[in-house]
N, C-alpha and C positions, 0 to 999 in steps of 0.2 A: 743138914750140916747150912747155916748162912755164908752164902759167898757175893766177897764186893770184887769189883773187878774193875778196872781202868781201862780205859784205851782211845787210840786217837790221837790228832796232836795235841798240843793246844799256839793259841795266837796269842803275842804281845803286841797290843795296838806302837804303832810311826805314829800315824795322825789316825782323822777320824775312816779314812778309807784304805790304808795301808796299814802291811800289819807282817811281822815272822812269825814265820811258822816252821813246819817240817815237810817229810814227804811221807812220814804213815797215813795210811787207809783207814786204819781199825780196825782192819778183816780180823788181824791175830785175837784183840781182844772181843770180839762181838764173837769171833769160833767158842775163844774160853767159856764165855756167858752161855752161850748157848751148849755149850758141851755138860758146862754144872746143871743146867737146867735139866736135859735130857738125862742126866743122873740121879735129878731126884730132889735137887738142892734148892732153896728158895738163895735168886739173882739176883741183887741189885748190881747195874752196870753203868760208872760215871764215865761220861763220853767227852768226848772235846770233838768240834766240827767234822763230819764225816757224809758219806754220801751214802749209810746206808741204812737198812729199815733197822730196828731194835727184834734182835729173835722172839718167839712167840711166848709169854709166861716171864720174862725178865722185864724188872723197875728199870728203865731209862728216865738217868739224870743229865740231864745238859748243862754242860761246862762251856769256854769258853778259854779262858785265861787257863796258867799257873796256879794262882791266885784261886782262883776258882776251883779249880780242880781240889786245889787243896784243902779249903773249906768242906765240899762236898766229903770228901775220904772221913775229914775228922766229924761232920753228924754221922756218919754213917758205919765210923771206927766200930764202939762198942756194940754194934749189932751183930758184929760180922765176928764169923769162926775161921775163914782164910782170906785170904786178901790180897787178887790178884794184883800187880800192878803194869801194868799193860802198854799202857800211857806210851807217848813218846813225850813228853815233857819237856818247856824250853830252859835251857842253860841258863841263857842271858835276856833280859827284855830291856828294853829305853827307858832312861829313867825319867827322861820328860816327856812323855808322849807331847805332840803337838796337839792343841785347840782346834786348829783349823788346819783343811789341808793344806799340804806344801805345796808351795809352788814352780813349776821348772823354771822359770823366769826368778827365779831368786837361787838358784846354783843349787849343787849338791849340798844338804840337810850335813850339820855334823851331830851325828847320835852321841850320847853319853849311856853307857851301858852299865845294867846294873846287875848281881846275881837272880834269878826268877826263885822261888817255893823250891829249897828241894824237900819232898814231900817226904819221902823215906825217913828221911832226917830229922821233918818235923814231930813223925807220929810214933818216932822207937822210944824213946820215952813214954809214950803209952802203951805198946804193947801190950797185954795177957799174955801170961803162959800159955793157955791153952792156946791162946790165937797160933796160927801158919801163915808166916808172908811169905810170898812168893814175886821175885823183882824179874825183871827184862833186862838184857842188856845188849844192845844194840851197837854194833862196833864195823869198822874196816880196817883193822888191822890190832896185834896182839888181843884176840880174842880170848883168848883162859886167861892171863894176865888180868884182861881189866876185871872180867868176871868174878875172878876168887878176891878181886878186892872190891869191889863191891858187895857181894855177897858178906865180905868180915867188915867193911868199912859203915852200910846200913843196918845191921842186923838182924839179914834173912836169913829164913831155912834153906830158903832155895834161890835159883836165881836159871831163869835161862837165858845163855846167850844166844846171839842169831848174827852173821855176816850179812850187813845191808850193804855190800859195797858190788851185789851182784843184782841183775835185772831180771833174775830169774828166781829170786828169794828173796824174803824179809821184804823192805818196804814199796807197798804198793805192787805186789804180787799176789796171788790166791797159792802161791806153798812159800815152806819153808825148810830148813832142816836146823834142830836146834841141840846146844848143847847145856847139859841140867847140871848144874851143878850144887851139891847137897850141902849143907853145912858138918862135917865133921865125917862125909860118906863119900861113896864113890860118887863118880862123873857115869854121866848116862848120855847114851847121844839116840835122836830121834833124825834119823836116815828123812832126806828129801820127800816131802810129803804134801798131798792138801792141806795149807791149814785147821781145817776141820777133825783132820786126823791127828795133825798134832795136837791139836787142843787135847783131845780124847783120851790118849795117851797121856799127857801130863797132869791133867784132872785127875785120871784114877792114882797117880805116883801120889800126889799131891793128896788126896784122900787118906794115900795109909796115913802119912804123916799126921793129919790131924788125926786119925782114931789114935794112935802112939801118946797125944796128947789131952786126952780123954779121962 
């Protein structure tokens, strides 16, 4: 099976030296890529800026912005059987990034924002019936409600939701706890464990869904 994984944060430029981003470390996505490779699959990893080494045997595609990530996913989408969108993609970006470094003496800048590309919304029309799409929902409240909404609105087969409000799991942690929602199916839970353990279990569930579509 060909597996495409996205991981890490994106960065949206404010000026040539500043950007807006988030706390994602990329560890969950990298763990998923490693788990898929250990399971014998061909894996491509589209990664935002992180301080991690790529898993052995995984083809790494480095990107920076949400637009960069969308382009990389679109390029690799026809190749993949399974897409796992574990990246924490920016929702908003400065509409007009400054061409030069903003100076403190000029006072606080007024930034006009615009939506960053919604990758899953953009690629949903191109999804083949044989492909499996799995998204992630990083939330601080209403975890189940938001996960079910994204599962439905983004036309996903599966979504893994995690609480990122706690310091011992989720963003910038080696551990995670997932509530996994399946389209037309039950909710399964992966209790707090190392991200490598969570990844292996999630990949095994996704393998079964992919097998049914063949």
